[in-house]
C-alpha positions in Angstrom: -64.9 4.9 75.9 -68.6 5.7 75.2 -67.7 9.0 73.6 -65.2 7.3 71.3 -68.0 5.1 69.9 -70.5 7.9 69.4 -70.3 9.1 65.8 -72.6 12.1 66.4 -70.0 13.6 68.7 -67.2 13.2 66.1 -69.4 14.9 63.5 -70.2 17.7 65.9 -66.5 18.3 66.7 -65.4 18.2 63.1 -68.2 20.7 62.2 -67.3 23.0 65.0 -63.5 22.9 64.6 -63.4 23.0 60.8 -64.0 26.7 60.7 -60.8 27.3 62.9 -58.5 24.9 61.0 -55.9 26.4 58.7 -54.1 24.0 56.3 -51.2 26.4 55.9 -50.5 26.3 59.7 -49.5 22.6 59.6 -51.0 19.2 60.1 -54.8 19.2 60.4 -54.7 16.1 62.7 -52.4 18.0 65.2 -54.6 21.1 65.0 -57.7 19.0 65.8 -55.9 17.4 68.8 -54.9 20.8 70.1 -58.4 22.2 69.8 -59.8 19.0 71.5 -57.4 19.4 74.4 -58.6 22.9 75.1 
């Protein structure tokens, strides 16, 4: 719950994962969920 309310963590995750996301591979939201689960 605490991590969901922490905006710094969300910014870090987006900054880290954005270099691995490929729009041509499908939905960005699904790709973020897959990377977050790993």
